C-alpha positions as CSV (number, residue, x, y, z in Angstrom):
1,X,9.9,127.3,-131.6
2,X,8.7,127.0,-128.0
3,X,7.8,130.2,-126.2
4,X,6.2,129.9,-122.6
5,X,5.2,133.0,-120.9
6,X,4.0,133.3,-117.3
7,X,2.5,129.9,-117.4
8,X,0.5,128.8,-114.2
9,X,-1.3,125.7,-113.4
10,X,-3.4,125.3,-110.3
11,X,-4.9,121.9,-109.1
12,X,-7.4,123.2,-106.4
13,X,-5.4,124.9,-103.7
14,X,-2.1,123.4,-105.1
15,X,0.0,125.3,-107.6
16,X,1.8,123.1,-109.9
17,X,3.5,125.7,-112.0
18,X,3.8,129.4,-110.9
19,X,4.4,132.2,-113.4
20,X,6.9,130.0,-115.7
21,X,8.7,131.5,-118.5
22,X,11.2,130.3,-120.9
23,X,12.1,129.7,-124.6
24,X,13.4,127.0,-126.8
25,X,14.8,128.0,-130.1
26,X,14.8,126.2,-133.4
27,X,17.6,123.4,-133.6
28,X,18.1,123.5,-129.8
29,X,18.1,120.7,-127.2
30,X,16.5,122.4,-124.0
31,X,16.8,120.4,-120.7
32,X,14.0,120.7,-118.3
33,X,15.4,119.8,-114.7
34,X,13.8,119.5,-111.3
35,X,13.1,117.3,-108.3
36,X,9.9,115.1,-108.3
37,X,7.0,117.7,-108.0
38,X,8.8,120.5,-109.5
39,X,6.4,121.0,-112.3
40,X,8.3,119.2,-115.3
41,X,5.3,116.8,-116.2
42,X,2.8,119.6,-116.0
43,X,4.9,121.7,-118.2
44,X,5.1,118.9,-120.7
45,X,1.5,117.8,-120.6
46,X,0.4,121.7,-121.4
47,X,3.0,121.8,-124.2
48,X,1.5,118.6,-125.9
49,X,-2.2,120.0,-125.6
50,X,-3.1,117.2,-122.8
51,X,-4.2,120.0,-120.4
52,X,-4.9,123.5,-120.6
53,X,-3.0,126.0,-118.2
54,X,-4.7,128.2,-115.5
55,X,-3.0,131.2,-116.8
56,X,-0.4,132.4,-119.2
57,X,0.4,131.3,-122.6
58,X,2.4,128.8,-124.6
59,X,3.4,128.9,-128.1
60,X,4.5,125.7,-129.9
61,X,5.7,125.9,-133.6
62,X,3.9,129.3,-133.9
63,X,0.6,127.8,-132.5
64,X,-1.1,128.7,-129.1
65,X,-1.7,125.5,-127.1
66,X,-5.1,127.2,-125.9
67,X,-6.4,128.3,-129.2
68,X,-4.8,126.0,-131.7
69,X,-4.5,122.8,-129.8
70,X,-5.0,120.5,-132.9
71,X,-2.2,122.2,-134.8
72,X,0.1,122.1,-131.8
73,X,-0.4,118.4,-131.6
74,X,0.3,118.0,-135.3
75,X,3.6,119.9,-134.8
76,X,4.7,117.9,-131.6
77,X,6.3,114.4,-131.1
78,X,6.0,113.2,-127.5
79,X,7.7,110.5,-125.8
80,X,6.2,109.9,-122.3
81,X,8.2,108.2,-119.5
82,X,6.0,105.1,-119.9
83,X,6.1,104.5,-123.7
84,X,2.6,103.4,-125.1
85,X,3.6,100.1,-126.8
86,X,1.3,97.2,-127.8
87,X,3.3,93.9,-127.2
88,X,1.6,91.8,-129.8
89,X,2.2,94.1,-132.7
90,X,5.5,93.9,-134.7
91,X,7.9,96.7,-134.8
92,X,6.8,97.8,-138.3
93,X,3.2,97.5,-138.0
94,X,3.1,99.5,-134.7
95,X,5.0,102.3,-136.3
96,X,2.7,102.2,-139.2
97,X,-0.4,102.3,-137.0
98,X,1.0,105.5,-135.5
99,X,1.8,107.0,-138.8
100,X,-1.9,106.4,-140.0
101,X,-3.2,107.8,-136.7
102,X,-0.8,111.0,-137.5
103,X,-2.5,111.3,-141.0
104,X,0.2,109.8,-143.4
105,X,-1.5,108.3,-146.3
106,X,1.4,106.1,-147.4
107,X,3.2,105.3,-144.3
108,X,5.6,102.7,-145.4
109,X,8.5,104.9,-146.9
110,X,8.5,107.0,-143.8
111,X,8.3,104.1,-141.3
112,X,11.3,102.5,-142.9
113,X,13.2,105.8,-142.8
114,X,12.5,106.4,-139.0
115,X,13.3,102.7,-138.0
116,X,16.6,103.2,-139.9
117,X,17.1,106.3,-137.9
118,X,16.6,104.7,-134.5
119,X,18.5,101.7,-135.6
120,X,15.6,99.3,-135.5
121,X,15.2,98.3,-139.2
122,X,16.7,94.9,-138.8
123,X,14.0,94.3,-135.9
124,X,11.1,95.4,-138.0
125,X,9.4,92.0,-138.1
126,X,10.0,91.3,-134.4
127,X,7.1,91.3,-131.9
128,X,7.4,94.3,-129.6
129,X,7.3,91.8,-126.6
130,X,10.7,90.3,-127.5
131,X,12.4,93.8,-127.6
132,X,14.8,94.9,-124.8
133,X,14.0,98.0,-122.7
134,X,16.4,100.0,-124.7
135,X,15.0,99.0,-127.9
136,X,11.4,99.8,-126.8
137,X,12.7,103.3,-125.8
138,X,14.0,103.8,-129.4
139,X,10.8,102.5,-130.8
140,X,9.0,105.1,-128.6
141,X,11.2,107.6,-130.0
142,X,10.4,106.5,-133.6
143,X,6.8,106.9,-132.6
144,X,7.3,110.4,-131.7
145,X,9.4,111.0,-135.0
146,X,7.2,109.3,-137.7
147,X,5.0,112.4,-138.5
148,X,8.2,114.6,-138.8
149,X,7.2,117.1,-136.0
150,X,9.0,120.4,-135.6
151,X,9.1,119.9,-132.0
152,X,10.1,116.7,-129.9
153,X,9.3,116.5,-126.2
154,X,11.1,113.6,-124.4
155,X,10.1,112.7,-120.6
156,X,13.1,110.8,-119.0
157,X,14.0,108.8,-122.2
158,X,16.8,106.8,-120.5
159,X,15.1,105.7,-117.3
160,X,15.7,101.8,-116.6
161,X,18.0,100.9,-119.5
162,X,21.5,99.8,-119.3
163,X,24.6,102.1,-119.8
164,X,25.3,101.0,-123.6
165,X,21.6,101.6,-124.6
166,X,21.8,105.0,-122.6
167,X,24.6,106.1,-125.0
168,X,22.7,105.0,-128.0
169,X,19.4,106.8,-126.8
170,X,21.6,110.0,-126.1
171,X,23.3,109.9,-129.5
172,X,19.9,109.6,-131.1
173,X,18.7,112.6,-129.0
174,X,21.7,114.7,-130.1
175,X,21.1,113.9,-133.7
176,X,17.6,115.1,-133.6
177,X,18.7,118.7,-133.2
178,X,19.7,118.9,-136.8
179,X,16.0,119.0,-137.7
180,X,13.8,119.5,-134.6
181,X,13.8,121.6,-131.4
182,X,14.0,119.2,-128.5
183,X,12.5,119.5,-125.0
184,X,14.4,116.9,-122.9
185,X,13.2,116.2,-119.3
186,X,15.5,114.4,-117.1
187,X,16.7,114.1,-113.4
188,X,20.1,112.9,-114.4
189,X,22.3,116.0,-114.3
190,X,25.2,114.7,-116.1
191,X,22.8,113.5,-118.8
192,X,21.7,117.0,-119.2
193,X,25.1,118.4,-119.2
194,X,26.2,116.1,-122.0
195,X,23.2,116.4,-124.2
196,X,21.5,119.8,-123.6
197,X,22.4,123.2,-125.3
198,X,20.7,125.0,-122.4
199,X,18.7,124.0,-119.2
200,X,15.8,125.3,-117.3
201,X,15.8,124.3,-113.5
202,X,12.3,124.1,-112.0
203,X,11.6,123.7,-108.1
204,X,8.2,123.7,-106.5
205,X,6.6,125.3,-109.7
206,X,9.1,128.1,-110.1
207,X,11.9,128.5,-112.6
208,X,15.0,129.0,-110.3
209,X,17.6,129.2,-113.0
210,X,18.1,128.8,-116.7
211,X,20.8,129.2,-119.2
212,X,23.7,127.3,-120.7
213,X,25.5,125.0,-118.2
214,X,28.8,126.8,-118.5
215,X,27.2,130.2,-118.3
216,X,25.5,129.1,-114.9
217,X,28.7,127.8,-113.6
218,X,30.2,131.4,-114.2
219,X,27.4,133.1,-112.6
220,X,27.3,131.0,-109.5
221,X,30.8,130.0,-108.9
222,X,32.3,132.5,-106.3
223,X,35.4,130.5,-105.5
224,X,33.4,128.4,-102.9
225,X,34.8,125.0,-103.8
226,X,38.4,124.3,-103.9
227,X,40.9,121.4,-103.8
228,X,43.9,122.0,-101.6
229,X,47.0,120.0,-100.7
230,X,49.0,120.7,-97.6
231,X,52.7,119.7,-96.2
232,X,54.3,119.8,-93.0
233,X,51.4,118.8,-90.8
234,X,49.7,115.8,-89.8
235,X,46.1,115.1,-91.0
236,X,44.8,115.7,-87.4
237,X,46.4,119.2,-87.4
238,X,44.9,119.9,-90.9
239,X,41.5,118.9,-89.8
240,X,41.7,120.9,-86.7
241,X,42.7,123.9,-88.8
242,X,39.8,123.5,-91.4
243,X,37.5,123.0,-88.5
244,X,38.4,126.4,-87.1
245,X,37.7,128.3,-90.1
246,X,34.1,129.9,-90.1
247,X,34.5,130.2,-94.1
248,X,34.5,126.4,-94.5
249,X,31.3,124.8,-94.8
250,X,32.5,121.2,-95.3
251,X,35.6,119.3,-96.4
252,X,36.6,115.7,-97.3
253,X,39.8,113.9,-98.0
254,X,40.5,113.5,-101.7
255,X,43.8,111.8,-102.9
256,X,46.7,113.5,-101.4
257,X,44.6,116.7,-100.4
258,X,41.3,117.8,-99.4
259,X,38.0,118.9,-101.3
260,X,36.8,122.1,-99.6
261,X,33.4,123.8,-99.9
262,X,33.0,127.3,-98.6
263,X,30.0,129.0,-97.0
264,X,27.7,130.3,-99.5
265,X,28.9,133.8,-100.9
266,X,32.5,133.5,-99.5
267,X,35.6,133.1,-101.4
268,X,37.1,130.3,-99.3
269,X,40.5,130.4,-100.9
270,X,41.8,133.4,-99.1
271,X,40.3,132.1,-95.9
272,X,41.9,128.7,-96.0
273,X,45.3,130.3,-96.9
274,X,45.3,132.7,-93.9
275,X,44.1,129.9,-91.5
276,X,47.0,127.6,-92.8
277,X,49.4,130.4,-92.5
278,X,48.4,131.1,-88.8
279,X,48.9,127.5,-88.1
280,X,52.2,127.3,-89.6
281,X,51.0,124.8,-92.2
282,X,52.2,125.1,-95.9
283,X,50.2,124.9,-99.0
284,X,51.5,123.2,-102.0
285,X,48.6,123.1,-104.2
286,X,45.5,125.2,-104.3
287,X,43.1,125.4,-107.1
288,X,39.4,126.0,-107.7
289,X,37.1,123.3,-108.5
290,X,34.7,124.1,-111.5
291,X,31.0,123.7,-110.5
292,X,29.1,120.9,-112.5
293,X,25.5,121.1,-113.1
294,X,24.8,118.8,-110.2
295,X,26.5,121.5,-108.0
296,X,24.4,124.1,-109.4
297,X,21.3,122.2,-109.3
298,X,21.8,121.2,-105.5
299,X,22.7,124.7,-104.7
300,X,19.8,126.3,-106.2
301,X,17.3,123.7,-105.0
302,X,18.7,123.5,-101.6
303,X,18.6,127.5,-101.6
304,X,14.9,127.3,-102.3
305,X,14.4,124.9,-99.6
């Protein structure tokens, strides 16, 4: 449904995207992750027909963004980070306005259906200025859905809303995958793990990793993060023992034990076991700690740095 191949975007001497390639399949929620300046917004602007790439190609719903830009825009619903709202319009009139812009001849049935879909039907006569930030986000999502596009592109849809509204927006996004392909940009890593089927991690214009979060964990987790609990020694002795181990990159006290991270590419389990045995310190619990998407992200971005 989305196929990006060798996409490059250059602003003067600055390269915002460098040979980026990825795919998003029909009915999939693909997360686009990266720090500020990674190239996320540039990618979305190219995919929505807002700007052309310098090199490479992008196909959206079967249409080329360079040669069929109008067709692409007809197939895409876009929710930017700052939702384009008109505060003096009512919810219903605003959405009907967008529906007509999108070419719907009889917008009312579709407007009603979409407002019901985003749980705003009871606020259809309210002025937009009276809505909460979360409701405005849902109205922005309704604007992106009103013309029934095949592809939905969402830029940081949960920024600045309270936790309950975040849950509501996430549920709305997950429901979209039944009928749409979703490209979901976020810097909240736990959110991407909960919502997205796969993720693409960008840094400095490059794709540094892509795949399902669990697959990335299996690929990158080399035993370098463990929880270990000792007995028969003081805290000072334990810290001294861990400080001596060249395999230990960092550690911190956690509950009755220690959260220990190893040097990159080192299985810290064996090193800690051997060091403890030499010091006469017994281990009562030692288990690997599964990598989270945040661990993967920080590891990959830190490696690039």
